[in-house]
Structures are given as structure tokens and as C-alpha cells.
MIBASE-164731 format. One record per residue: residue number from 1; residue in three letters; z, y, x of N, C-alpha, C in turn. Coordinates in steps of 0.2 Angstrom, whole numbers, plus 5000, padded with zeros to 4 digits. Last residue first. Layout:
BEGIN
NUM|ALA|Z|Y|X|Z|Y|X|Z|Y|X
...
This chain:
BEGIN
117|UNK|5312|5521|5313|5305|5522|5312|5304|5526|5306
116|UNK|5323|5518|5326|5322|5522|5320|5315|5522|5319
115|UNK|5329|5503|5333|5325|5508|5333|5324|5512|5326
114|UNK|5337|5492|5334|5340|5497|5331|5335|5504|5331
113|UNK|5331|5482|5342|5332|5481|5335|5334|5487|5331
112|UNK|5331|5488|5355|5325|5487|5352|5326|5486|5344
111|UNK|5345|5487|5357|5342|5494|5356|5335|5493|5353
110|UNK|5348|5474|5357|5351|5478|5352|5347|5484|5351
109|UNK|5341|5471|5369|5339|5468|5363|5341|5472|5357
108|UNK|5348|5478|5378|5341|5480|5377|5339|5477|5371
107|UNK|5361|5471|5377|5360|5478|5375|5353|5480|5374
106|UNK|5357|5458|5382|5359|5459|5375|5359|5466|5373
105|UNK|5353|5461|5395|5348|5458|5390|5350|5459|5383
104|UNK|5365|5466|5400|5360|5470|5400|5354|5468|5395
103|UNK|5373|5454|5399|5375|5460|5395|5369|5465|5394
102|UNK|5366|5446|5408|5367|5444|5401|5368|5450|5396
101|UNK|5368|5453|5420|5362|5452|5417|5362|5450|5410
100|UNK|5383|5452|5420|5379|5459|5420|5372|5458|5417
99|UNK|5385|5439|5422|5388|5442|5416|5384|5449|5415
98|UNK|5383|5430|5432|5377|5433|5429|5379|5436|5422
97|UNK|5398|5421|5430|5392|5422|5434|5387|5425|5430
96|UNK|5413|5429|5423|5408|5423|5424|5402|5426|5428
95|UNK|5422|5439|5421|5416|5439|5417|5412|5433|5418
94|UNK|5434|5436|5429|5435|5438|5422|5428|5437|5418
93|UNK|5429|5431|5442|5435|5429|5439|5435|5430|5431
92|UNK|5418|5434|5450|5417|5431|5443|5423|5429|5440
91|UNK|5423|5439|5462|5420|5444|5457|5419|5441|5450
90|UNK|5434|5437|5472|5432|5432|5466|5429|5437|5460
89|UNK|5435|5447|5481|5434|5440|5483|5432|5435|5478
88|UNK|5436|5459|5473|5432|5459|5479|5430|5452|5481
87|UNK|5444|5457|5462|5437|5460|5461|5433|5459|5467
86|UNK|5455|5452|5468|5451|5448|5464|5444|5451|5463
85|UNK|5459|5464|5475|5457|5458|5479|5453|5453|5475
84|UNK|5462|5472|5464|5457|5474|5469|5455|5468|5473
83|UNK|5473|5464|5459|5467|5466|5455|5461|5468|5459
82|UNK|5482|5466|5469|5479|5459|5468|5473|5460|5463
81|UNK|5484|5479|5469|5481|5476|5475|5478|5469|5473
80|UNK|5491|5480|5457|5484|5484|5458|5481|5481|5464
79|UNK|5502|5473|5460|5498|5471|5455|5491|5474|5455
78|UNK|5507|5482|5470|5505|5475|5472|5501|5472|5466
77|UNK|5511|5493|5463|5506|5493|5467|5503|5487|5469
76|UNK|5522|5486|5457|5517|5489|5453|5511|5490|5457
75|UNK|5530|5482|5469|5528|5478|5463|5522|5480|5459
74|UNK|5532|5494|5476|5529|5488|5479|5526|5483|5474
73|UNK|5540|5501|5466|5533|5504|5469|5529|5498|5472
72|UNK|5551|5493|5465|5547|5494|5459|5540|5497|5461
71|UNK|5561|5491|5474|5555|5487|5475|5550|5488|5469
70|UNK|5572|5500|5471|5570|5499|5478|5563|5496|5479
69|UNK|5574|5499|5458|5571|5505|5460|5569|5504|5468
68|UNK|5582|5487|5456|5575|5488|5454|5571|5494|5457
67|UNK|5591|5482|5471|5590|5484|5464|5583|5486|5463
66|UNK|5598|5479|5484|5594|5475|5480|5595|5477|5473
65|UNK|5607|5489|5489|5600|5489|5491|5596|5485|5487
64|UNK|5621|5499|5483|5617|5492|5483|5610|5493|5485
63|UNK|5629|5510|5494|5626|5508|5488|5622|5501|5488
62|UNK|5634|5517|5505|5637|5511|5502|5635|5509|5496
61|UNK|5627|5526|5512|5631|5528|5506|5635|5523|5503
60|UNK|5621|5519|5522|5625|5525|5524|5629|5527|5518
59|UNK|5613|5510|5514|5618|5508|5519|5623|5513|5521
58|UNK|5604|5519|5507|5609|5515|5504|5614|5512|5508
57|UNK|5596|5524|5518|5600|5529|5513|5605|5525|5510
56|UNK|5591|5513|5524|5595|5517|5528|5599|5522|5523
55|UNK|5583|5507|5513|5589|5503|5516|5593|5508|5520
54|UNK|5574|5517|5510|5579|5516|5505|5585|5512|5508
53|UNK|5567|5517|5522|5571|5523|5520|5576|5521|5515
52|UNK|5562|5504|5520|5566|5505|5526|5570|5512|5525
51|UNK|5554|5505|5509|5559|5501|5509|5564|5502|5514
50|UNK|5544|5515|5513|5549|5516|5508|5555|5512|5507
49|UNK|5538|5507|5524|5542|5514|5525|5547|5515|5520
48|UNK|5533|5497|5517|5538|5496|5522|5542|5502|5524
47|UNK|5524|5504|5509|5530|5501|5506|5535|5499|5511
46|UNK|5515|5509|5519|5519|5514|5514|5525|5510|5511
45|UNK|5510|5497|5525|5513|5503|5529|5517|5507|5524
44|UNK|5505|5490|5514|5510|5487|5518|5514|5492|5522
43|UNK|5495|5499|5509|5500|5496|5505|5506|5493|5509
42|UNK|5487|5500|5520|5490|5506|5518|5496|5504|5513
41|UNK|5481|5487|5521|5485|5490|5527|5489|5496|5524
40|UNK|5475|5486|5508|5480|5482|5510|5485|5484|5516
39|UNK|5465|5496|5510|5470|5496|5504|5476|5492|5506
38|UNK|5458|5490|5520|5461|5497|5521|5466|5498|5516
37|UNK|5454|5478|5514|5458|5478|5520|5461|5485|5521
36|UNK|5445|5484|5504|5451|5480|5502|5456|5480|5508
35|UNK|5435|5490|5512|5439|5494|5508|5445|5491|5506
34|UNK|5430|5478|5517|5433|5483|5522|5437|5487|5518
33|UNK|5424|5473|5506|5429|5469|5509|5433|5474|5514
32|UNK|5414|5483|5503|5420|5481|5498|5425|5478|5502
31|UNK|5406|5481|5515|5409|5488|5513|5415|5487|5508
30|UNK|5401|5468|5513|5406|5470|5519|5409|5476|5518
29|UNK|5394|5470|5501|5399|5466|5501|5404|5467|5507
28|UNK|5384|5478|5507|5388|5481|5502|5394|5477|5501
27|UNK|5378|5469|5516|5381|5476|5518|5386|5478|5513
26|UNK|5374|5459|5508|5379|5458|5513|5382|5464|5515
25|UNK|5363|5466|5501|5369|5463|5497|5375|5462|5502
24|UNK|5355|5469|5512|5358|5474|5508|5364|5472|5504
23|UNK|5352|5456|5516|5355|5460|5520|5359|5466|5517
22|UNK|5345|5452|5505|5351|5448|5507|5355|5452|5511
21|UNK|5333|5459|5504|5339|5461|5499|5345|5457|5501
20|UNK|5325|5467|5516|5328|5461|5515|5334|5462|5510
19|UNK|5319|5479|5520|5316|5476|5514|5320|5469|5512
18|UNK|5326|5493|5525|5327|5486|5526|5325|5483|5520
17|UNK|5324|5507|5523|5322|5504|5529|5322|5497|5530
16|UNK|5330|5510|5511|5323|5512|5512|5320|5508|5518
15|UNK|5343|5505|5512|5339|5502|5507|5332|5504|5508
14|UNK|5348|5513|5523|5348|5506|5523|5343|5503|5518
13|UNK|5347|5526|5517|5343|5524|5523|5342|5516|5524
12|UNK|5357|5524|5508|5350|5526|5506|5345|5524|5511
11|UNK|5368|5522|5515|5366|5517|5511|5359|5518|5509
10|UNK|5369|5534|5522|5368|5528|5526|5365|5523|5522
9|UNK|5371|5543|5511|5365|5544|5516|5364|5537|5520
8|UNK|5383|5539|5506|5377|5538|5502|5370|5539|5506
7|UNK|5391|5542|5517|5391|5535|5514|5384|5534|5510
6|UNK|5390|5556|5518|5388|5551|5524|5387|5544|5521
5|UNK|5383|5562|5503|5389|5561|5508|5386|5556|5513
4|UNK|5372|5574|5498|5373|5567|5501|5379|5567|5504
3|UNK|5365|5582|5484|5370|5582|5489|5371|5575|5491
2|UNK|5349|5587|5479|5354|5582|5478|5358|5582|5485
1|UNK|5345|5603|5473|5344|5598|5478|5350|5594|5478
């Protein structure tokens, strides 16, 4: 028997009960945008905490605050966050529009040509 998480069940019900493909597409896009904003919130919260702790530790020990180790987590995680944002808000950034359809057509054509007889 297939196991359902709450998210899969809700989406399954949405697809079954709503014949409007525009609504389904908008619902999925809304979920992706919401996930990005949650990611952004966690990024700001965690990195603010890390930088504050680093500031407190360095100020009490007399060490330098402006160094690579202080901001490396924010920098590398920020690169990932930018990638996430591009995938959500500018999905045609790397592959162009209709890339998936063109790739599927190409793979199906290759599969037909490579049949063993």
C-alpha cells in the first residue's frame, strides 16, 4: 500500500478535485515560493545568530571580528540561497523556456531510433 505524507495527500486531492490546470500550476508555484521564503527566513535567523555569537566571543577575547571565518557560512549558504531563488523566481534562467518538452521529445526520438530488432 502506498504511503502518503500530508503534502502528497493534499496535492493528490487537489489534482483529483480541480480540473483547472491553471489553479494546480499556481498552487504548486505558491508552494515553491513559500518554501523559498522559509529558507530565506532561516538563513537570516541562523546567520544573524552565528555572527552575533562570533562578535560576542571575539570582543571579549580581543580577537579580530572582520575575518573569513566569521562570514564564510553566510557567504556559501547565500550562494545556495541565490540558486534557490533563481530556480523559484526565474525558472528559465539556465535552460530556457520549454526546455523540458524539447528534452523529452529528443529522448523519445533517440529511444525510437535505438530499438533492437
